[in-house]
N, C-alpha and C positions, 0 to 999 in steps of 0.2 A: 410348359407341360403341366398337366394337372393329373390328379388321381381321382377316379370317379366315385369312390365310395365315401360319401360325406360322413364326417364324424361329428355326432351331435351330443354325445354324452361322455362325461369324464368317468373313466374306470377307477374305482378307489384302489389305492395301493397303500397299505398301512404299515406301521412299524410297531411291533409288539414287545413284550417284556423279553429279557434275555434268557437264553438257555445255554448252559455250558455243554460242550460236546467235544470229544477227542478229534484231533486232526483237522481243525477248522482251516488252517492255512493251505490245505490240500487244494482247494478250489479258489482261484483268485476272485475276489469280489464278493464272497459269501458274507452275508450279513447275519451275525449271530442272533440278532433281534428278530426271530421268526415267530409269528403268532401261532398259537395252537390251532386256531381255526383255519389256517392256511394249509394244514397238513392232514388233519382228520376231522371228520364230522363229529358233532356231539353225540353222545349215546342216544339211542331212540327213546322218545318220551315214554315214561312208564317202565322202562327196563333199567334195572340197577346193575351197574358194573363195578367190579372190585377196583379199588384205587390202583392197585398194582397193574392190573390188566389194562386199565385206561392209560396209565403212564407208558406202558410198554407199546401200546398202539400209537400213541403220540410220538414216541421215540422212533419207532419203526418207520413212520411216515417221514419224519425228519431225515433219518439216515437214507431213505429211498431218494428223497429230493437231493441230498448231498451227492449221492452216487450218480444220479442222472446228470446233475450239473458238472460233476467231475468228468464224466465221460464226454459230454458235449464240448466242454472247454478244452479237453485234451485233443479231441478231433480238430477243433478250430486251431489250436496251437500248432498242429501238424501241417497246416496250409502255408505255403511259401509264396503264393502269388495272390494278387488282389482279387482276380476273378474267381479263383477257387474259394477264397475266404468268403466272398459275398454269397456264393451259392451255398456254402456251408451254414452261414448265418441265417439265410432265408429258410432252408430246410429244417434246421434245428429249432428255430422259432415256431415254425408251423407245427412241429411235433409237440412243443411245450404248450401251445394254446389250443391244440386240437383242430387246426384248420387244414384244408386240403390244398388250397391255392394261395398265391400271394405275389407280391412284387417288392423289390427293394430299389430305392432311388439313392444313388451316391452323388451328392452335389456339395462338395466342401464349401463352407461359408467364406473362406478366404478367396474363392474364385480362381484358385490355382489349378483346379482340375486334378485328376480326370473326372469327368461326369459320366455316369452310366446308369442304365435302368435294366434290371434283370427280372425275369419272371419265374415262378414255380407253378407248373401246371397251366401256364398261359402261353399260347402261341404268340409268335411275333405280331400277327395281325391283331390279336386281342390286346396286347400291350399298346398297340397303336390306337385302338379304340379308347382305352383308358386315358391315353395322353391327349386326347382331343378335349377332355374336360378342362375348362379354365381353372387354373390353380386357385384363383380367388373363390371358386365355388365350393371348395372342400375345406373342412376344418383342419385336416392334416396338411393342407397346402401351406398353413402357417409354419410348419416345420421347415419346409423348403424355402419359404420366403424370409425366414429369420425373424418373424414377428414374435410378440410375447408368448409365454406359456409353451415354449418349445420343448421343455423337459418333461412334460406330463403326457403319459400314454392316453390315447383316446379310443373310445369304443362306439360303434354304431350298431346296436343290436338288431335293428329292423329298418333297413334302408328303404325298402319299398313302402313300408307303412309310415314313414316320416313325411308328413304333409308339408313340412317346411323345407324339404330338400330341393336343391337346384334341379330343374327339369332335366338338364343334360346328364346329371349324375344318375337320376332314376332311369333314364333311357338306356345308358350304358350298362348299368347294373342288371336291368331286365334282359338286355341283349346277351350279356355274358353269363347270366344265370347265377348270380350270387346275391345274397339277401342280407348279409351282415359283414362287418369288418372290425379288425382291431389293429390299431396303429401304434408302433413303438418308435420313438425318436432315437437316433444314434448320435451321441455327442460325447466329447471329453472336455475336461477343463482346459488343457493346453491347446488342443486342436480346434475346439469349438464344435459347431454343428457339422456333421458329416453327411447326414441324410435321414431317411426314415424307412422303416419296413412296415408294410401293410399286408395283413393276412386276411383272406376272404373265406366266408362260410356260405355253403349252398342254401342253408335255411336260416331264419332268424335265430341268433345265438349270441352269447357273450361269454368270454372265458371266466372261470371261477377266480375268486380272489387269490387262491393258492397259485393258479396258473399265471396270473398277472405278476405275482411276486417273483416267481421263478424266471419268467421271460425278462423281467426288469433287471434281475441280477445278471443273467446271461448277457443282456444287451450292454451292460456297463463293461464287462470283460471284452465283449466283441468289439465295441467301439474303440477301446484302447489298442486291440490287435489290428484293427483296420487302419487306425491312425499310423501305426508303425509301418504297415505294408504300403500305405499311401506315400509316406516319405521315401521309402525305398524305391517305389516305382518312379517317383519324381526324380530321384537321384539317377536312376538308370536312364531315364529319358534325357536328362542333362548330359550324361556321359555319351549317349548315342549321338546327340547333337554335336558335341565337341569332336567325337571321332569322325563324323561326316565332314566337319569343317576342316579337319586335318588332311582329308583325302582330296584328290582333284575334284574341282567343281564341274569340269567338263573334260572330255577327251579330245586330243588334237586331231585335226583332219590332215592326213598325209596321203598324197596320191599313191595308189597301188595297195593300200591296206585299209581295212575297216576294223574298228575297235569296239569292244563292249566290255563293261566291268560290272561285277555283282559283288556287293558287300553285305553280309548278314552279321549284324552286330550282336555281340554277346550281351547277356543281361547286365553284367557288371562293368562292361567296357573293356574290350581286349586290345591287343597290340598288333593285330594283323593289318597290313597296309599294301597298297599298290601304287604305281605311278606310271605315267606315260608322258614323255616330253619330247617336243620336236627339237632336232639337232641340225647343225649346218648341213647343207647339201641334201636336203630332203631325207635325212636319216631320222631314225626314231629310237628313243631309249625306252625300254620296257623293264619294269622292276616289280617284284613282289617280295614281301618279307614278313617276318613275325618277331615280335619282342616278347620275351618271357614275362609271365605275370598278367595281372589284370588291374583294372581300376585306374585312377588318375595318374599314378606314377608310370604305368605302362603306356598310357596315352601320351604322356609328356616325352617318354623315351622314343616312342614311335615317331612323334613329330620331329624330334631332333635328327633321328636317323634318316627320315625321308628328306628333310631339308638338306642334310649333308650329302646324301646321294645325288640330289639334283645338282648341287654345286660341282661335285666331282665329275658327274656325267657331262656337264657343259665343258669342263676343262679337258677331260681325257676320255670321253664317252666311247670312242672307238676301241678302247682297250678295257674290256670288262674286268680283267684281273687287277689292273691298276685301280679301278673304281672301287672294287670290294676291298682291296688292300688299304686304301685310304679310309674306307668305312670301318674297317677293323680297328685302325688306330683311333678314329673318333670315338668308337664305343669304349675302348680301353681308357681313354682320357675322361670321358663324361659319365660313363656308367660302368665302372670297373667291376662291379659285382653282378652285372646282368649279362645274360646270354641272348643272342638273337640269331636268326637265320635270314638269308637274303639271296636273291637270284637277280642278276642284271643281264639284259640282252641288248646288244647293239644291232639294230635292224636297218637294212638298206632295201626298202620295198621295191625300188625299180629293178634291182638285181635279184630280189627274193632270197637274200642271204641273211642269216642270223648268226652272230657270234655271241656266246654267252658263257658266264661263269657263275657258279653257285657256292654258297657257304652253308653247308648243313641243310640244304633245301632239296625238296623232292624235284625230280626232273620234269620238264614240260612234256605235254602230250600232243602229238600231231595227229589230226584226224581229217579224213576226206572220203571221197567216194571209193578210192582204191586201197587205202591203208589207214590203219589206226595203230600207232606205235609210240612208245616213249623215246625221247631223245637220249642218246647215250652220253652221260655226263660223268665227270670224274668225281669220286667221293671226296668230300672235304668236311672238316669239322665246322661247327657253327662259329659265327663271329664272337670274339671274346674268349675263344679257347685255342687260338692258334699262336704259336711262338713266332712263326713267320708264314708268309703266304707262299704256298707251293702248288696249289691246284691249278692246272692249266685251263685255258678256255677251250671251247669246242665250237665248231662251225657246222651248220647244216643248211639245207636249202629246201624249204617247203614247196610243194608243187602248186600250180595255179588252182585256186579254189579250195585249198586246204586251210584249216584253222588250227592255230597253235594255242593250246590252253596252258596258262600259267596259274598256279593255285597255291594256297598255303596248306600246311600239314593238317590244320584243323579240319579241313574237308575230309581227309582220310580218317582222322580220329573219330569223326562223327558217327562212323559205322559201328564202332566198338569192336571191330575185327583186328586181326594182326595187320601189320603194314603190307605184307605180301597180298593178303586177301583184299585189303582195301584198294590197292593198286589194280588188282584184277577187276574189282568191281568198277573202278573208274574207267578202265579200258573198255569194259562191256557197255557202260553207260554212253561213252563217246561213240563207240561203234554202232550203237543202236539209235542214234539220232536219225529221224526220218529224212529221206532225201530232200523233201520239200523244204525242210528247215535249215539245210546246210548252207544256204546262200546268206543267211543272217547270223553273224557271230553272237548277237544277243539271244537268238532263239536256241542256238547250240548251248550257250551257257545256262540258259533257263532249263533246258532239258536235263542237263547233267545235274544241276542243283536239285531238281525235283526227285531225281533218283536217290540222292543222298539226304536231302532235307525235305521230306514230304510236307511238313507243316510250315515251311518257309522261314523258320527261325534258326539262328546259329547256336541256340542253346547256351551252354556255359562258355563257349569259345567263339571268337570271331572267325568268320569264314570269308575268304576272298577268292574270286575267280576272275581272271583277266583273259579275254579271248581276242585273238588277232587273226583275221581272215585275209589271206593274200590273194590278190587278183591274178 
């Protein structure tokens, strides 16, 4: 991938004599060595200014720059996702250098990803045109390739007038209607090169020395912030991979029933889980559960509970109360300070019967052409909060063509409503599944999830939905 505005001229960025001023630590990365010329122009030739007024003018310009940088860095510090931060860096830099359009390429030098290209005032197709320029054809391609001089901002004040420019760069610049560019590398000492931001001008232009200084200071702060968010996103991605590895890699095929599962992982790695395992005599064990907390410890606890439930289900799966009673004991021994919920169902598809028991878990929902209703279950405390197991199991029979939905409480909490309202919303979502989709349990699950999670993300909590359609 290349960027089509070739950079042929180094923009000077100087370091001047020091000036003392109050509250310097307010803005991270502010360099007190700010040159007078970067803030105010010299008095007009032939016009004498009083020394006090001139110093006041200089100080006012400096305070204005400090205020601007403080506001921009505060806005950037308020971003919590990498995508949001990249957009903020690109738009803030455009304001500092006086450009209307631009693009930012994130491409960490360590090759660990993620790699992204975002645009400001550029459509997706226009970004595609820019990416057709060979990287070797642009001076700022050196930033992305990691060649020397990657810490120096570069300016191309007149792209179309540069006779030594690569023909492909000139062609793309003419097509997209920009005539100049300014490129700022993004790098930190610990993380190394992260990428580069390129701002585009409609007419031949070059930012002032003062603007170059300001965007350079801002870029140093921005690179450090992006590096932190990059590590956080990588950690989240690793947690998501671990969570998926702890869940079933595939669902069993049992005559008389079709299964579908949906898992929306939380940003920090949650503890919601599901399981489906074949049992003797063509029976089927279905389970959903949730472990309190998030992060690696919740994932570890979830893995232990799921493994324990599988073992207990194989030994005494036809008795859901006994399975959850054993799971209660396991939690007390291995995670004495943790609370978890679980629901286990023993299914005989050939008879279309389900026997289930729950521990602090929301009831399943049965939906079909003729009815949509919650299964009547006995209230019970979560695992880890019971002195003994007292909640009995319940048995029900789904009609042919009906789908039973098992889910975790995070699906209900995602609405932000009270539990009663969330259950009502779930009932309405299941009842509103189009008839043409009811033959496919995966389509039913997707329809319900779209009603609760329009953006497809679980947000701050894991969300699990397990659908079983009985023939």
